[in-house]
NUTOR-722323 format. One record per atom (N, C-alpha, C): residue number from 1; residue in one letter; atom name; x, y, z. Coordinates in steps of 0.02 Angstrom, whole numbers, plus 32768, in hexadecimal, padded with zeros to 4 digits. Example, Ala and Ser with C-alpha at 12.3 -4.5 7.8 and 13.67 -1.06 7.14 Angstrom:
2
{rec 1 "a" "N" {8294 7EE4 8186}}
{rec 1 "a" "CA" {8267 7F1F 8186}}
{rec 1 "a" "C" {8294 7F5B 8186}}
{rec 2 "s" "N" {8282 7F90 8162}}
{rec 2 "s" "CA" {82AC 7FCB 8165}}
{rec 2 "s" "C" {8285 8002 818A}}
This chain:
84
{rec 1 "x" "N" {9B1F 252E 8880}}
{rec 1 "x" "CA" {9B5A 24E2 887F}}
{rec 1 "x" "C" {9B50 24C4 88A8}}
{rec 2 "x" "N" {9B68 247D 88AF}}
{rec 2 "x" "CA" {9B6F 245B 88F9}}
{rec 2 "x" "C" {9BA0 2466 891D}}
{rec 3 "x" "N" {9B93 248B 895A}}
{rec 3 "x" "CA" {9BCC 2493 8981}}
{rec 3 "x" "C" {9BD2 24DE 899F}}
{rec 4 "x" "N" {9B95 2504 897E}}
{rec 4 "x" "CA" {9B81 2540 8992}}
{rec 4 "x" "C" {9B5E 253B 89CF}}
{rec 5 "x" "N" {9B5C 256C 8A07}}
{rec 5 "x" "CA" {9B58 256A 8A44}}
{rec 5 "x" "C" {9B4F 25A6 8A5F}}
{rec 6 "x" "N" {9B1D 25C6 8A7E}}
{rec 6 "x" "CA" {9B13 2609 8AAE}}
{rec 6 "x" "C" {9AF7 25EA 8AEC}}
{rec 7 "x" "N" {9B2D 2606 8B21}}
{rec 7 "x" "CA" {9B1A 2613 8B67}}
{rec 7 "x" "C" {9AF4 264B 8B71}}
{rec 8 "x" "N" {9ABE 263B 8BAA}}
{rec 8 "x" "CA" {9AA5 2683 8BC4}}
{rec 8 "x" "C" {9AA0 266C 8C07}}
{rec 9 "x" "N" {9AB0 26B4 8C34}}
{rec 9 "x" "CA" {9AAB 26B3 8C7F}}
{rec 9 "x" "C" {9A74 26DE 8C81}}
{rec 10 "x" "N" {9A49 26B8 8CB8}}
{rec 10 "x" "CA" {9A20 26E6 8CC8}}
{rec 10 "x" "C" {9A1C 26E7 8D16}}
{rec 11 "x" "N" {99F8 272C 8D24}}
{rec 11 "x" "CA" {99ED 272D 8D75}}
{rec 11 "x" "C" {99B7 2713 8D76}}
{rec 12 "x" "N" {99B1 26F0 8DC6}}
{rec 12 "x" "CA" {996A 26C7 8DC9}}
{rec 12 "x" "C" {9966 26DE 8E1D}}
{rec 13 "x" "N" {9974 271A 8E2A}}
{rec 13 "x" "CA" {9964 2736 8E5F}}
{rec 13 "x" "C" {998F 2728 8EA7}}
{rec 14 "x" "N" {99C9 2740 8E9D}}
{rec 14 "x" "CA" {9A06 2744 8EC2}}
{rec 14 "x" "C" {9A4B 2710 8EB9}}
{rec 15 "x" "N" {9A11 26CA 8E80}}
{rec 15 "x" "CA" {9A39 26A4 8E6C}}
{rec 15 "x" "C" {9A3F 269D 8E2F}}
{rec 16 "x" "N" {9A82 267F 8E0C}}
{rec 16 "x" "CA" {9A87 268E 8DB7}}
{rec 16 "x" "C" {9A7B 2640 8D95}}
{rec 17 "x" "N" {9A5F 2644 8D5B}}
{rec 17 "x" "CA" {9A51 25FF 8D39}}
{rec 17 "x" "C" {9A76 2603 8D02}}
{rec 18 "x" "N" {9A8E 25D0 8CE0}}
{rec 18 "x" "CA" {9ABD 25CE 8C95}}
{rec 18 "x" "C" {9A8E 25AD 8C80}}
{rec 19 "x" "N" {9A8C 25BC 8C38}}
{rec 19 "x" "CA" {9A49 258F 8C12}}
{rec 19 "x" "C" {9A82 258D 8BDD}}
{rec 20 "x" "N" {9A73 2544 8BB7}}
{rec 20 "x" "CA" {9A9A 2546 8B6A}}
{rec 20 "x" "C" {9A6B 252E 8B34}}
{rec 21 "x" "N" {9A7F 2554 8AFC}}
{rec 21 "x" "CA" {9A5D 252B 8AB5}}
{rec 21 "x" "C" {9A91 252D 8A91}}
{rec 22 "x" "N" {9A7F 24FD 8A70}}
{rec 22 "x" "CA" {9AC7 24D2 8A40}}
{rec 22 "x" "C" {9A9A 24C8 8A01}}
{rec 23 "x" "N" {9AC1 24C2 89BC}}
{rec 23 "x" "CA" {9AB4 24A4 898D}}
{rec 23 "x" "C" {9AC1 2459 8991}}
{rec 24 "x" "N" {9A8E 2432 899F}}
{rec 24 "x" "CA" {9A98 23E6 89A1}}
{rec 24 "x" "C" {9AA1 23C9 8961}}
{rec 25 "x" "N" {9A9F 23CD 892C}}
{rec 25 "x" "CA" {9AA1 23B3 88EA}}
{rec 25 "x" "C" {9AC3 23D4 88A7}}
{rec 26 "x" "N" {9AE4 23AE 8884}}
{rec 26 "x" "CA" {9B05 23D7 884E}}
{rec 26 "x" "C" {9AC6 23F5 8823}}
{rec 27 "x" "N" {9AE9 2440 8814}}
{rec 27 "x" "CA" {9AB8 2463 87ED}}
{rec 27 "x" "C" {9A8D 2487 8815}}
{rec 28 "x" "N" {9A9E 247F 8855}}
{rec 28 "x" "CA" {9A6B 24AB 887D}}
{rec 28 "x" "C" {9A8C 24EA 88A2}}
{rec 29 "x" "N" {9A68 2521 88A8}}
{rec 29 "x" "CA" {9A97 2564 88D5}}
{rec 29 "x" "C" {9A61 257D 8901}}
{rec 30 "x" "N" {9A90 25A0 892A}}
{rec 30 "x" "CA" {9A6C 25BE 895D}}
{rec 30 "x" "C" {9A5D 2606 8956}}
{rec 31 "x" "N" {9A22 261E 8965}}
{rec 31 "x" "CA" {9A24 267A 895F}}
{rec 31 "x" "C" {9A11 268A 8994}}
{rec 32 "x" "N" {9A1B 26DA 899C}}
{rec 32 "x" "CA" {9A05 2701 89DD}}
{rec 32 "x" "C" {99E0 2730 89BC}}
{rec 33 "x" "N" {99AA 273C 89E8}}
{rec 33 "x" "CA" {9981 2772 89B9}}
{rec 33 "x" "C" {995C 279D 8A09}}
{rec 34 "x" "N" {9966 27E1 8A00}}
{rec 34 "x" "CA" {9956 27EA 8A40}}
{rec 34 "x" "C" {9916 2840 8A19}}
{rec 35 "x" "N" {98DD 2824 8A38}}
{rec 35 "x" "CA" {989C 2849 8A2A}}
{rec 35 "x" "C" {986C 2859 8A67}}
{rec 36 "x" "N" {9842 2895 8A68}}
{rec 36 "x" "CA" {9824 28AA 8A9D}}
{rec 36 "x" "C" {9831 288F 8AE0}}
{rec 37 "x" "N" {9871 2888 8AF2}}
{rec 37 "x" "CA" {9880 2889 8B3D}}
{rec 37 "x" "C" {9896 2838 8B45}}
{rec 38 "x" "N" {9895 280F 8B15}}
{rec 38 "x" "CA" {9899 27CD 8B19}}
{rec 38 "x" "C" {98DA 27B3 8AF5}}
{rec 39 "x" "N" {990A 2788 8B0A}}
{rec 39 "x" "CA" {994D 2771 8AE3}}
{rec 39 "x" "C" {992A 272B 8AD4}}
{rec 40 "x" "N" {9927 2711 8A97}}
{rec 40 "x" "CA" {9911 26D7 8A79}}
{rec 40 "x" "C" {9951 26BE 8A4F}}
{rec 41 "x" "N" {996F 2676 8A6A}}
{rec 41 "x" "CA" {999C 265E 8A49}}
{rec 41 "x" "C" {9979 2621 8A2B}}
{rec 42 "x" "N" {9981 260C 89FC}}
{rec 42 "x" "CA" {9960 25C4 89CA}}
{rec 42 "x" "C" {99A1 25BA 89A2}}
{rec 43 "x" "N" {998F 2571 89A6}}
{rec 43 "x" "CA" {99AB 2542 897C}}
{rec 43 "x" "C" {997D 253C 8933}}
{rec 44 "x" "N" {99A6 253D 890E}}
{rec 44 "x" "CA" {998B 254A 88C3}}
{rec 44 "x" "C" {999D 250F 8893}}
{rec 45 "x" "N" {9970 24FA 8869}}
{rec 45 "x" "CA" {9982 24C4 8837}}
{rec 45 "x" "C" {99AD 24F5 87ED}}
{rec 46 "x" "N" {99C8 24D2 87C1}}
{rec 46 "x" "CA" {99DE 2505 8782}}
{rec 46 "x" "C" {9994 2516 8771}}
{rec 47 "x" "N" {9964 2507 8773}}
{rec 47 "x" "CA" {9926 2525 8754}}
{rec 47 "x" "C" {990A 2570 8780}}
{rec 48 "x" "N" {992B 256B 87B7}}
{rec 48 "x" "CA" {990D 25AB 87DE}}
{rec 48 "x" "C" {98D7 258E 8814}}
{rec 49 "x" "N" {98C6 2551 880F}}
{rec 49 "x" "CA" {989C 2529 8847}}
{rec 49 "x" "C" {98B0 252A 888B}}
{rec 50 "x" "N" {989B 254A 88AF}}
{rec 50 "x" "CA" {98A3 2540 890C}}
{rec 50 "x" "C" {98A8 24FB 8920}}
{rec 51 "x" "N" {98D7 24DF 8948}}
{rec 51 "x" "CA" {98D0 2495 8966}}
{rec 51 "x" "C" {98C0 24A6 89A6}}
{rec 52 "x" "N" {98E5 24D1 89C3}}
{rec 52 "x" "CA" {98D4 24DE 89F9}}
{rec 52 "x" "C" {98D8 2523 8A18}}
{rec 53 "x" "N" {98CA 2555 8A43}}
{rec 53 "x" "CA" {98DA 2597 8A58}}
{rec 53 "x" "C" {98CA 25A2 8A9E}}
{rec 54 "x" "N" {98F1 25CC 8AA5}}
{rec 54 "x" "CA" {9905 25D9 8AF4}}
{rec 54 "x" "C" {98E5 262A 8AED}}
{rec 55 "x" "N" {98BB 2641 8B2D}}
{rec 55 "x" "CA" {98AE 2684 8B29}}
{rec 55 "x" "C" {98C3 269D 8B79}}
{rec 56 "x" "N" {98E6 26D9 8B78}}
{rec 56 "x" "CA" {98E7 26FC 8BBE}}
{rec 56 "x" "C" {98D6 273F 8BCE}}
{rec 57 "x" "N" {98D5 2756 8BFD}}
{rec 57 "x" "CA" {98C4 27AB 8BFF}}
{rec 57 "x" "C" {990A 27CC 8BFB}}
{rec 58 "x" "N" {9900 2802 8BD4}}
{rec 58 "x" "CA" {993F 2826 8BC4}}
{rec 58 "x" "C" {996A 283D 8BFF}}
{rec 59 "x" "N" {992C 2855 8C2D}}
{rec 59 "x" "CA" {993C 2872 8C7D}}
{rec 59 "x" "C" {9972 284C 8C98}}
{rec 60 "x" "N" {9953 2803 8C90}}
{rec 60 "x" "CA" {9980 27D8 8CB5}}
{rec 60 "x" "C" {99CC 27B7 8C9F}}
{rec 61 "x" "N" {99CD 27BB 8C6B}}
{rec 61 "x" "CA" {9A00 279D 8C35}}
{rec 61 "x" "C" {9A44 27C2 8C57}}
{rec 62 "x" "N" {9A73 279C 8C6D}}
{rec 62 "x" "CA" {9AAE 27BE 8C89}}
{rec 62 "x" "C" {9AEA 27BB 8C53}}
{rec 63 "x" "N" {9AEA 2779 8C3C}}
{rec 63 "x" "CA" {9B26 2771 8BFB}}
{rec 63 "x" "C" {9B02 274F 8BCD}}
{rec 64 "x" "N" {9B12 2755 8B99}}
{rec 64 "x" "CA" {9B02 2730 8B6A}}
{rec 64 "x" "C" {9B43 2713 8B2F}}
{rec 65 "x" "N" {9B5E 26DB 8B2E}}
{rec 65 "x" "CA" {9BAC 26D1 8B09}}
{rec 65 "x" "C" {9B8B 26A3 8ACD}}
{rec 66 "x" "N" {9BB5 26BB 8A9E}}
{rec 66 "x" "CA" {9B9E 268D 8A5C}}
{rec 66 "x" "C" {9BE3 266D 8A48}}
{rec 67 "x" "N" {9BDC 2621 8A48}}
{rec 67 "x" "CA" {9C33 25FB 8A39}}
{rec 67 "x" "C" {9C12 25E5 89F4}}
{rec 68 "x" "N" {9C34 2604 89B5}}
{rec 68 "x" "CA" {9C2D 25EB 897C}}
{rec 68 "x" "C" {9C4A 25A2 8974}}
{rec 69 "x" "N" {9C37 2575 894C}}
{rec 69 "x" "CA" {9C5B 253E 893A}}
{rec 69 "x" "C" {9C9D 2543 890A}}
{rec 70 "x" "N" {9CCF 2534 891D}}
{rec 70 "x" "CA" {9D13 2531 88F4}}
{rec 70 "x" "C" {9D04 2514 88B8}}
{rec 71 "x" "N" {9D1E 253E 888B}}
{rec 71 "x" "CA" {9D05 2544 883F}}
{rec 71 "x" "C" {9D4C 24F9 8829}}
{rec 72 "x" "N" {9D38 24E7 87F3}}
{rec 72 "x" "CA" {9D5C 24BB 87EF}}
{rec 72 "x" "C" {9D8B 24DB 87B1}}
{rec 73 "x" "N" {9DDB 24B8 87B9}}
{rec 73 "x" "CA" {9E04 24C9 8789}}
{rec 73 "x" "C" {9DDF 24BC 8736}}
{rec 74 "x" "N" {9E04 24E7 870B}}
{rec 74 "x" "CA" {9DEB 24CB 86CD}}
{rec 74 "x" "C" {9E07 248C 86AA}}
{rec 75 "x" "N" {9DDE 2468 868D}}
{rec 75 "x" "CA" {9DFA 2429 868A}}
{rec 75 "x" "C" {9DFD 2421 8638}}
{rec 76 "x" "N" {9DF7 23E1 862D}}
{rec 76 "x" "CA" {9E0D 23D6 85E0}}
{rec 76 "x" "C" {9DD5 2406 85B1}}
{rec 77 "x" "N" {9DED 2417 8574}}
{rec 77 "x" "CA" {9DC3 243C 854B}}
{rec 77 "x" "C" {9DC7 2482 8562}}
{rec 78 "x" "N" {9DDA 2494 858C}}
{rec 78 "x" "CA" {9DD4 24DC 85A1}}
{rec 78 "x" "C" {9DFB 2505 8584}}
{rec 79 "x" "N" {9DE3 253C 856A}}
{rec 79 "x" "CA" {9E15 2570 854C}}
{rec 79 "x" "C" {9E58 2584 857A}}
{rec 80 "x" "N" {9E98 258D 855B}}
{rec 80 "x" "CA" {9EBE 2597 857E}}
{rec 80 "x" "C" {9EE2 25EC 8563}}
{rec 81 "x" "N" {9F03 2609 8583}}
{rec 81 "x" "CA" {9F19 264B 8563}}
{rec 81 "x" "C" {9F47 2637 8532}}
{rec 82 "x" "N" {9F3B 2664 84FB}}
{rec 82 "x" "CA" {9F6C 265E 84CA}}
{rec 82 "x" "C" {9FB9 2668 84D8}}
{rec 83 "x" "N" {9FF4 264B 84DA}}
{rec 83 "x" "CA" {A031 2655 84F0}}
{rec 83 "x" "C" {A049 2693 84BE}}
{rec 84 "x" "N" {A077 26CD 84D5}}
{rec 84 "x" "CA" {A088 26F1 84A7}}
{rec 84 "x" "C" {A0D3 26EF 84B0}}
């Protein structure tokens, strides 16, 4: 969902660097995968096609913070709980 963001803090030899991957358009999402010593953060389309990908060595990642997009409140036509 547009607004999904992931911040990655990486050790760069005595200095830390911060990277950010965000869903830039409506319908896209950000996915984090940890495999074979690598952390992979990808922006994906609705169909699952990667638009851009950032890869980091897992041993160098200090912090990984996910910020989900704020969800919209129920709009018109949404189901409401029955009153008792």
